C-alpha positions as CSV (number, residue, x, y, z in Angstrom):
1,X,-2.6,132.5,-55.4
2,X,-3.1,136.2,-54.9
3,X,-1.8,139.0,-57.0
4,X,-1.0,142.7,-56.5
5,X,-0.4,145.5,-59.0
6,X,3.3,146.1,-59.6
7,X,4.3,149.5,-58.4
8,X,7.6,150.8,-59.6
9,X,7.7,153.4,-56.9
10,X,7.9,150.7,-54.3
11,X,11.5,149.4,-53.5
12,X,10.1,146.1,-52.3
13,X,8.4,145.5,-55.7
14,X,11.6,146.3,-57.5
15,X,13.6,144.0,-55.3
16,X,11.1,141.2,-55.6
17,X,10.8,141.3,-59.4
18,X,14.6,141.5,-59.8
19,X,15.1,138.5,-57.5
20,X,12.4,136.5,-59.3
21,X,13.9,137.2,-62.7
22,X,17.5,136.4,-61.6
23,X,16.4,133.1,-59.9
24,X,14.3,132.0,-62.9
25,X,16.7,133.0,-65.7
26,X,20.1,132.3,-64.1
27,X,23.3,134.2,-63.7
28,X,24.0,134.8,-67.5
29,X,20.7,136.6,-67.8
30,X,20.6,138.3,-64.5
31,X,20.4,142.1,-64.0
32,X,20.5,144.7,-61.2
33,X,17.7,146.5,-59.4
34,X,19.0,149.7,-61.1
35,X,18.1,148.2,-64.4
36,X,14.7,147.2,-63.2
37,X,14.1,150.7,-62.0
38,X,15.2,152.1,-65.4
39,X,12.9,149.8,-67.3
40,X,9.9,150.6,-65.2
41,X,10.6,154.3,-64.5
42,X,7.1,155.9,-64.1
43,X,8.5,159.2,-65.4
44,X,9.2,157.4,-68.6
45,X,6.0,155.3,-68.9
46,X,3.4,157.8,-67.7
47,X,2.4,159.8,-70.7
48,X,3.9,160.5,-74.2
49,X,2.0,157.5,-75.6
50,X,3.8,155.0,-73.4
51,X,1.9,152.8,-71.0
52,X,3.1,149.9,-68.8
53,X,1.5,147.9,-66.0
54,X,2.3,144.7,-64.2
55,X,1.2,142.1,-61.6
56,X,3.1,140.3,-58.9
57,X,1.9,136.8,-58.0
58,X,1.9,136.1,-54.2
59,X,1.6,132.8,-52.3
60,X,1.5,132.8,-48.5
61,X,2.8,136.4,-48.5
62,X,5.8,135.6,-50.7
63,X,6.2,137.1,-54.2
64,X,6.7,134.1,-56.5
65,X,6.2,135.5,-60.0
66,X,5.6,138.7,-62.0
67,X,4.6,140.0,-65.4
68,X,5.1,143.4,-67.0
69,X,3.2,144.5,-70.1
70,X,3.4,147.7,-72.2
71,X,1.5,149.4,-75.1
72,X,2.8,152.2,-77.3
73,X,0.2,154.6,-78.6
74,X,0.5,158.0,-80.3
75,X,2.9,159.4,-81.3
76,X,4.5,156.0,-81.7
77,X,1.6,154.2,-83.5
78,X,-2.0,154.5,-84.6
79,X,-4.7,152.0,-83.6
80,X,-5.0,149.1,-83.6
81,X,-2.0,149.1,-81.3
82,X,0.6,146.5,-80.7
83,X,1.3,145.3,-77.2
84,X,4.2,143.6,-75.5
85,X,4.8,141.3,-72.6
86,X,8.0,143.0,-71.4
87,X,9.0,140.5,-68.7
88,X,7.6,137.3,-67.3
89,X,9.3,135.1,-64.6
90,X,8.3,132.6,-61.9
91,X,10.5,131.3,-59.1
92,X,11.8,127.8,-60.1
93,X,10.2,126.1,-57.1
94,X,6.8,127.5,-58.1
95,X,6.9,126.8,-61.9
96,X,4.4,124.3,-63.5
97,X,1.6,125.4,-61.1
98,X,-0.3,127.7,-63.5
99,X,1.3,130.9,-62.2
100,X,2.9,131.9,-65.5
101,X,-0.3,131.0,-67.4
102,X,-2.3,133.3,-65.1
103,X,0.1,136.1,-65.4
104,X,0.1,135.9,-69.2
105,X,-3.7,135.9,-69.2
106,X,-3.7,139.0,-67.0
107,X,-1.3,140.7,-69.4
108,X,-3.4,139.9,-72.4
109,X,-6.6,141.2,-70.8
110,X,-4.8,144.5,-69.9
111,X,-3.4,144.8,-73.4
112,X,-6.9,144.3,-74.9
113,X,-8.1,147.1,-72.7
114,X,-5.4,149.3,-74.1
115,X,-6.7,148.6,-77.7
116,X,-3.9,146.3,-78.7
117,X,-4.8,143.8,-81.5
118,X,-1.7,141.7,-81.0
119,X,1.1,141.0,-78.5
120,X,4.8,140.2,-78.8
121,X,6.9,138.7,-76.1
122,X,9.7,141.2,-75.4
123,X,10.7,143.6,-78.1
124,X,9.3,146.8,-76.5
125,X,11.0,150.0,-75.7
126,X,13.0,149.8,-72.5
127,X,13.5,146.2,-73.6
128,X,14.3,143.4,-71.2
129,X,14.7,140.9,-74.1
130,X,13.9,141.0,-77.8
131,X,12.1,137.7,-77.3
132,X,12.3,134.6,-75.1
133,X,15.9,133.6,-74.9
134,X,16.4,130.3,-76.7
135,X,18.6,129.0,-73.8
136,X,15.6,129.1,-71.4
137,X,13.6,126.7,-73.6
138,X,10.3,128.6,-73.0
139,X,9.1,128.4,-76.6
140,X,6.7,125.5,-75.8
141,X,5.1,127.4,-73.0
142,X,4.2,130.3,-75.3
143,X,3.1,127.9,-78.1
144,X,0.7,126.3,-75.7
145,X,-0.8,129.8,-75.0
146,X,-1.5,130.4,-78.7
147,X,1.7,132.3,-79.7
148,X,3.3,131.8,-83.1
149,X,7.0,131.7,-83.7
150,X,8.3,134.1,-86.3
151,X,12.0,133.3,-86.5
152,X,15.0,134.0,-84.4
153,X,17.0,137.1,-83.7
154,X,20.4,137.3,-82.0
155,X,23.0,139.2,-80.1
156,X,26.6,139.2,-81.5
157,X,29.7,139.8,-79.5
158,X,33.5,139.9,-79.7
159,X,36.6,140.9,-77.6
160,X,37.8,144.3,-78.8
161,X,41.4,143.5,-77.7
162,X,43.4,143.7,-80.9
163,X,40.6,145.1,-83.0
164,X,41.8,146.6,-86.3
165,X,39.9,148.4,-89.0
166,X,38.8,146.0,-91.7
167,X,39.3,146.9,-95.4
168,X,35.5,147.0,-95.8
169,X,35.4,150.1,-93.6
170,X,37.7,152.2,-95.8
171,X,35.3,152.8,-98.7
172,X,33.8,156.1,-97.5
173,X,35.6,159.3,-98.3
174,X,35.3,162.8,-96.9
175,X,33.5,161.8,-93.7
176,X,34.4,162.2,-90.0
177,X,33.2,159.8,-87.3
178,X,33.4,161.0,-83.6
179,X,31.5,161.1,-80.4
180,X,28.7,163.8,-80.4
181,X,29.3,167.0,-78.4
182,X,26.7,169.3,-76.8
183,X,26.8,171.6,-79.8
184,X,25.7,168.7,-82.0
185,X,22.4,168.2,-80.2
186,X,20.1,169.9,-82.7
187,X,21.8,168.3,-85.7
188,X,21.7,164.8,-84.1
189,X,18.0,165.1,-83.3
190,X,17.3,166.6,-86.7
191,X,19.0,163.6,-88.4
192,X,17.1,161.1,-86.3
193,X,13.8,162.8,-86.8
194,X,14.3,162.9,-90.5
195,X,15.7,159.4,-91.0
196,X,14.4,157.4,-88.0
197,X,11.3,159.2,-86.7
198,X,10.0,156.3,-84.6
199,X,11.8,154.6,-81.7
200,X,15.3,155.9,-82.3
201,X,14.3,159.5,-82.4
202,X,12.1,159.3,-79.3
203,X,14.7,157.3,-77.4
204,X,17.3,160.0,-78.1
205,X,14.9,162.8,-77.0
206,X,14.2,160.9,-73.7
207,X,17.8,160.0,-72.9
208,X,19.1,163.5,-73.5
209,X,16.2,165.1,-71.5
210,X,16.9,162.6,-68.7
211,X,20.6,163.7,-68.5
212,X,22.4,161.0,-70.6
213,X,25.7,162.3,-72.0
214,X,25.4,163.1,-75.6
215,X,28.9,161.6,-76.2
216,X,27.3,158.1,-75.9
217,X,26.1,158.9,-79.5
218,X,28.7,158.4,-82.2
219,X,27.9,160.5,-85.3
220,X,29.1,160.5,-88.9
221,X,29.6,163.9,-90.4
222,X,29.7,164.5,-94.2
223,X,29.8,167.8,-96.0
224,X,26.0,168.0,-95.4
225,X,26.3,167.6,-91.7
226,X,25.2,164.6,-89.6
227,X,24.5,161.7,-91.9
228,X,24.8,158.8,-89.5
229,X,24.5,158.0,-85.8
230,X,24.5,155.1,-83.3
231,X,24.1,154.8,-79.6
232,X,26.9,153.1,-77.5
233,X,26.7,152.0,-73.9
234,X,29.5,151.9,-71.3
235,X,29.4,150.5,-67.8
236,X,28.9,154.0,-66.5
237,X,26.3,155.1,-69.0
238,X,22.9,156.4,-68.0
239,X,21.3,153.5,-69.8
240,X,22.2,150.4,-67.8
241,X,24.5,147.9,-69.6
242,X,22.6,145.0,-67.9
243,X,20.2,145.0,-70.8
244,X,22.8,143.3,-73.0
245,X,23.7,140.4,-70.6
246,X,27.4,140.5,-71.3
247,X,28.5,138.4,-68.3
248,X,30.3,135.7,-70.3
249,X,32.5,138.3,-71.9
250,X,35.8,139.9,-70.6
251,X,35.4,143.2,-68.8
252,X,35.2,146.2,-69.2
253,X,32.0,145.7,-71.1
254,X,30.4,147.9,-73.8
255,X,27.6,147.8,-76.3
256,X,27.2,149.1,-79.9
257,X,23.8,149.9,-81.3
258,X,22.5,149.4,-84.8
259,X,24.0,151.5,-87.5
260,X,21.8,154.2,-88.9
261,X,22.8,156.4,-91.9
262,X,20.8,158.7,-94.3
263,X,18.8,156.8,-96.9
264,X,20.5,158.5,-99.8
265,X,23.9,157.7,-98.5
266,X,23.4,153.9,-98.1
267,X,25.7,151.9,-100.2
268,X,28.5,154.4,-100.0
269,X,30.4,152.8,-97.1
270,X,29.0,155.2,-94.5
271,X,27.6,152.4,-92.3
272,X,30.9,150.6,-92.2
273,X,32.8,153.8,-91.4
274,X,30.4,154.6,-88.6
275,X,30.6,151.1,-87.2
276,X,34.4,151.2,-87.3
277,X,34.6,154.6,-85.7
278,X,32.3,153.5,-82.9
279,X,34.3,150.3,-82.3
280,X,37.5,152.3,-82.1
281,X,35.9,154.7,-79.7
282,X,34.8,151.8,-77.4
283,X,38.3,150.3,-77.7
284,X,40.0,153.6,-76.8
285,X,37.8,153.7,-73.7
286,X,39.1,150.3,-72.6
287,X,36.2,148.2,-73.6
288,X,36.9,144.5,-74.3
289,X,33.6,142.5,-74.2
290,X,31.4,144.2,-76.8
291,X,27.8,143.2,-77.6
292,X,25.7,144.2,-80.6
293,X,22.1,143.4,-79.8
294,X,18.8,142.4,-81.4
295,X,20.0,141.4,-84.9
296,X,18.5,139.4,-87.8
297,X,21.0,140.1,-90.5
298,X,24.5,139.1,-89.2
299,X,26.8,139.2,-92.2
300,X,27.5,142.9,-92.0
301,X,28.7,142.6,-88.3
302,X,30.6,139.4,-89.0
303,X,32.9,141.4,-91.2
304,X,34.0,143.2,-88.0
305,X,34.8,140.0,-86.2
306,X,31.5,139.6,-84.3
307,X,30.0,136.1,-83.8
308,X,26.5,135.0,-82.6
309,X,26.5,135.3,-78.8
310,X,22.8,134.7,-77.8
311,X,19.6,133.8,-79.6
312,X,16.0,134.8,-79.0
313,X,12.7,133.4,-80.3
314,X,10.4,136.0,-81.9
315,X,6.8,135.1,-80.9
316,X,3.5,136.9,-81.1
317,X,-0.2,136.4,-80.8
318,X,-3.3,137.9,-82.3
319,X,-5.3,139.1,-79.3
320,X,-8.6,139.2,-81.2
321,X,-8.7,135.6,-82.4
322,X,-6.0,134.0,-80.2
323,X,-6.4,131.8,-77.2
324,X,-7.0,133.8,-74.0
């Protein structure tokens, strides 16, 4: 087996990695080349504390597997850093030949060179998956590589046809929930920087700078200004909807992100009001199959008719004492 460095500027590398993933993971977890380009965009990964690299495994001139790894540094984190194996796939005909093992070993070496003390499978920014999908049965592979299981997270979903506001969303008073407009940009960023200064804030900065429409953010306005926000995704959004793997759901598809409200407002019904407003916005745009991704606590979302849709293992490894 030979290997070459993954180059996101090369269309043949994007095509090969996308095809390998889709063949290995099946139609329910397939994605487009547009999504692969988005998740490996060098304009995103080069600088600003974000670093990504990868390898493509080649046999007899044919790409048969690939791995992508990433590390977040300042301003996201301070050393020792955490690393991620963003994506790993091998063509079915070439599995059980040590290719996946070799690709994981390469990713771990690269992450050590970046100063990472541990590695998680999935769960990075520009996420492919929050962790290995349970349906693929890959937990044993990672356990044999020295990875520990730390629970399960899930996606939840429902058909928005016939959605009505539940009584639990009527507690908040004196607030307005609506899509953000261009004049809300400074207030939205100020809210996220104050309340969620890590990933959510930096994601919003990058998306808006890249040309994403601000109305894909739904905001909650109180008398103080913006006191809540969440990011939604439509089929025509700048951020590809492939990430949420909605293929078993009725179209049109949509996604609703995690609810975020000001710390001092929690417990006042603001989260439920924001959730309901976002769902009604998606519904008004014609969305039926709706996914809420990467959850651990499901009870809040179940009150809005959502059910567990897909589960992911959460696994990680200490790179300093783990098995290479």
